[in-house]
C-alpha angles and dihedrals in degrees: 000000000000117000124194123189121244112212120235087247091058091047090047091052090050090051096041089060083084106007118062083174103044093191086076086066099037150263115287130205124177114248132191114237093240088062095054117103111257099256093043090049091052090051096045117019098082143084093240137110110272093220092064090043097050093044092053092043094051095034090229139091118257132221125212122231119193111221092179140350129205124195094003092175098040130091086239098069123180131183142173112216146171125210115215131194110250097223098057105006091240114156114247102168139025117199145182112200128189114190139186101208093185091084093058135072112268089242089058093045090049091051094048089052089051091064092211094131139020115274094248092052091052095049091048094048091051092045091231107182099245143158128196120217121196107221105178144343121228140197105218126199101206117239123205099276094046091047089052094049096045095041096240136117121274109260093034111144109235131170130231147161144224118222144168129221121206115204119198088350095305125105103253111156138043118194141189110190125181120185138200116227136166094245098057112114111256102235139348 
């Protein structure tokens, strides 16, 4: 598994797509995978789609809920989402996604815009040639907005990752994904 570092400026740019005040989302600190709690490591330290990983981990399908969308009609599509377990609607993943839809077939781009399924499920269903690259792992102290979205207390320490997805050999998707797990410390 190759890991490339994402600079603080790159992370800040991804967060700034939806948070002019990044503290509302949280405080980020790079963390080595060996320092992650075991369940968080299982959820985050891999080069796989998070949809498949969280569905396997929670033994349930997840539904995507768009919290905000920028440039919905553009080829440069951005969205802030939460994945919820189907059985109890509990949030299991917060994400910020920036996509270049020009490298995908129009039918794939259209389905992504419809928000009927999580991104990973769509790419898999359409058999889009893809590879996921884990970029960095993060310890995240939840700010007020993230805490509300993930149904945790502000100040809760969570863990996340940044990743890139290459579609048909082209860099197409940048992701920030923050998960809930039973082994996250309660507050900082």
